[in-house]
N, C-alpha and C positions, 0 to 999 in steps of 0.2 A: 504493500500499499504506499509505503514511504517513497519507493522508487516511482510508482505511478503518479503520486502527487507532485514530485519534483519534475517529472517529465511533462505533466500537464502544465505546470507553471512555465516551464521553458517554452513549450509550444505556444502558450498564450502570449508570452513576451515576444516571441518570434513573429506571430501573426500581427501583433500591435505595431512592431517596428516596420514590417513589410507594408502594412496598410498606410502608415504615415509616410513611408518612403514613396509609395505610389501617389499619395496625396500631394507630395511635393512636386513630383513629376507632372501631374495633371495641372497643378496651379501655376507652374512656371514654364510651361511650354513656350517656345519662342516662335510664335506663328507657325503652327504645325503644318499649315498648307504649303509652306515654302518647300521648294525642291532644291536639292543639292547636287552639285557636280560630282558624279560617281567616280571620276578619276582622281579626286582629292580625298585622301583618307581622313576619316573621322578620328577623334582621339581613341575610340574603342578599336577601330581597325588597326591602328598603330600599336597601342599598348596591350591589346588582348583582353581588356576588361572595361566595363563601364566606368566612366568617371564617377567617383563617389563610392565605389565598392572598396577601394583601398587608396592609400597615399602613393604618390608618384615621386620617385627619386629625381634629383636635379638633372642628372644626365639623360633620363628618359624624357623629361619635360623639354630639354634643349633638343634632343633627338627628334621629337615631334615637330618642333618649330623649324628645324633644319629640313625635315622632310617636306613640310609645306612649301618652303622656299624652292625645293627641288622640283616640285610638280606644278606650282602655280606662278604665273607671270605677275600676279598681284603682290607677291611676298618676296622680300629680300632679307637675308640673314646676315647679321654683323656681329663682330666681337669688339668689346671695349676694354678688355683686360682679363686678369685672373686673380683669384683670391689667394690668401696666404697658404691655403691647402691645395692650390693649383687647380681649382675648379674654374672653368671658363665662365666669363661674364658676357652674355650675349643679349641682343635685342633684335626685333624684326621691324621692318617698315612695311605696312600694308596700305595699298591704295589701288586705284584703277591702273590697268596696264598702260594706258596713255600717260598718266601721271608718273608712273615708274620710268618711262622712257625720258621724261623731262625732270627727274627727281633732283638732280644737282641744281638746275635752274630754280626749281621751286624752293629748295633749301636756301640758296643764296639770296633769292628775293625776300624770303621770310626773314632772313638775318638782317637784311637792309631795312625791312619794315620795323624790326625791333629797335634798331639803332638810329635810323633816319626816316621816320614814318612819312614825312612830307615828300620824300623822293619816290614813293611807291604807289602805283595804281593797284588797289586791292580787288578790283572788280572780278578778275579771273583767278585770283590767288586762293588756293584751297586753305582751309583752316588746319592748323597742326594740332593734333590731339595726342597726348602722351599718357600711357597707362602704366602705372608702377605696381608691382605685386611682390609680396612676401619680403619686405625689408626686415621684418621680424620672422625668423625661420620657423617658430612654433605657432605661427598664425597661418597654417598651411593650406586651407581650402582655397585661398586666393590664387595660388598658382594653378590649381586645377581649373578654376574659372578662366584663367588666362588662355588655356588651351581651347576651351569651349568658345570663347570670344573670337579667337583667331580663326577657328574653323568656320564659324558663321560668316565672318568677313571674307574669307578666302573662297568658300565653297558654295554659298547660297546664290541662287539664280534669280532672286526676286528684284523688282525694280527699285524698291526702297534701299536695299543694300547697295545696289549699283549707284544710286544717287549719292549715298553716303561716301562711297569711295571716289566718286568723281569730284566731290566737293571737300574732301578731307584726306589728309595723310595721317594714318594712325600708327603710332610708335608704341610697341609693347615691350616692356622689360619684364619678363615673366618671373624671374627670381633675382631679387636684388641682393639676397644674402644666402648664397648656396651652401656655405659651410654650416650656418645655423640650421638651415632647412634639413640638410641631410643628417645632422646631429640629432634633430628631433625624430626624423623618420626612422633612422636606424634604431633609436631607443624604442619608438612605438612598436615597430614590427617585432622586436625581440620581446616585448612585454604583452602584446595583445593575446587574448584568449582565442582559441579556435572557434568557440561559440560566442557570438556577439553579446557583450555585456554592457548594458546601459546604466548600470549603477555608478554614479559619480565617485563612489568610494573605492571602486575597483582599481587595481594596479595600473591598468592602461589609461586611466584618467588622472593619474598623479605623476606627472613628469618629474624625473629626478634632476637635481642640481648638476651642472649650471643651466641646463635647459637650452633650447634652440633659439631663444630670442636674439641673442647677440652673435657677433662674428667670431672668428678664431680666437681673438684676444678678449672676448667677452665684452666687446664695445657695442653699444646700441647705435647701429648705423642710421637710425632715424633721428640722431642728434648730430650728424656729421655732414649734412648737406652744405653747410657754410665753411666749416673748418678744414674738411678734406684731409683728415689724418690718415685714412685707410684707403687701400687700393680700390676697393669697391666703389667708394665715393668719388675718388679722383677720376677713375675711368668714366663713370656715369656722367659726371658734371662736364667733363671735356666734350662729350657728345651732346649733352643737353644744351650747352652754350653755342653749339653749332646750329641747333635747330630753333631754340627759343619758342617753344609752343605757346599757343594761346590758351589751351585747356590742359590741365593736368589733374588726374585722379590718382590718389594714393590709397590702395586697398589694404585694409587691416582686418584683424579679428579681435574681439574682446571677450569677456567672460560669457560662458554659455547661457547664463540666465538673463543676459541683456538683450533688449530689442535692438534692431538695426539702427545705427546712427547714420544720419545723412545731414547734409548742410542746411543752414549755417551752424557754426559752432558757438561757443560761449564768448563772452567778452572777458578781459579787454582785448582789443585788436592792436597789432603792431601799426604804428603811425606811418610806416613806410609802404603799407599796402596801397595799391592803385586806388584812385578816386572812385572808380566804378565797381570796386571789389564787392561791397555790400550788396549792391543791386544784383550782380550776376550770381553771387553765391545763393541768394534767395531764389533767383530764377531756376537754377539747376536743382536746388533743393526741392522746390515745389514740383518740378518735373518728376523727380524720383518719388515724391510722396503720392502723386496721382497714380503712378503705377503700383505702388505698394497698397494703396487703398483698393485698387481693382483686384489684386491678388490676396487681399486680407492679411497683409503682413504688418505686424506691429512695428512701430519705429519710434525713435526719439530724435529731437533736434533742438539746438540752442542751449541745451542744459549743461553741456560740458565740452571738453576738447577745445583748448584755446588756440588762437592763431597769433600769439604774441612772440614766442621764441622763433627766431628766423631760421633755425636749422632743421625744422621738420620737413617732411616731404609734401606738406600742404602749404606751409608758409613760405619756404624758399622759392618755389615756382611763382607764388603770388607776388613776392617782392621783385622778381625778375620780369613782371609784367603779365603773367598768366593769371587765369582764374584757377588757383590751386585749391583742390578739394580733398577732403578726407571722407572715407567710407569705412564703417566698422560693423562687420557681421558678428553676431554672437557665435561662439564656438571655442576658439583659441585651442591651446594644447590639451585642455581637459575634455574637449568635445569628442575626441577619438573618431570612430566611425559612426557612433550614435551614442547619445547620452540623454538621460531623463532630467528635465529641468525641474526647478522647485515647484512649478505649477502642474507637474505630471505629464508634460508634453515630451515626446521623444524627438529630439533634434538630431537629424542625420547629416552626415557629411555631404550627401547628395543635395539635400536641401540647402545647405550652407553655400555650396559653390553655385547652385542654380540662382539663388537670390542675388549673389554678387554679380553674376553674369547679367541678370535682368537689370541691374543698376546701370550697366554700360549702355544698354539699348533703350533706356527710358526716353 
């Protein structure tokens, strides 16, 4: 009877998690009527598993992005350095094939726009959008989202996506902190149970010290955008300064009991922020909120996360003339593949990456 009871409990938990996972898939479909170019592999095609079933190592993430660049004329793959542990730091540029043929001119014109705006006719100039993921290595669902985002941009055949890529150049940095990310994932995979355990007190939800948040020297790279002490930051900013994007989104995760944070953040603000920063932060925030309302996603805004310190991935781009934004999905290192929140909801890795991807396409 005891074994039967335990088996019944396990089955009920499994059914609950499966049902909530399917709920996440149903609620966050990205226009399911869209068709995709079958010559371009999806993340599942390349990795051999559905995103959200498990975590993806840094080299596998980069391998997928490099494969996209190999098969799609819309994607180019670039290196900007390597970490202390010799992991490569890479980014991709995604835009229409016509824009790719003129990408050097677009970049040079945009650089001139940032430095001498009166000299540039912006009528035909695409907007530059930069997406940054996983500066904190133990906020891992963000890099899973980066792969889904890139796949949508590279492979979808709908007119809306084509219009985006005609009028925008999208730069994706999928893993800003490879050493920290792999430190977390190696720990998690060695600690996870064979049977999914959603109890937040279980071992796989209690990351050991020093954790994956920081880089090799346990430095928080989200404090290094200005000072450029570490190679990850120096390489990234050297490329950032060549592009000077108009829009920058920095994707993070926070505690698994928190609602999604979207713009604007709390005060005080840094006085060096552009004059129009408040207006555009509110515009983008309201766009995200409208989508979250449709999908019945709880969110928070304005209550915390300051934009005063200049070395964050949200404040540095803003001071450089962009609309720098922060996004924080609930989950973090304790989220695992699935975890039960304080209100009894089972938050899954699949839901976490899907919500973050939805944020991009709001």
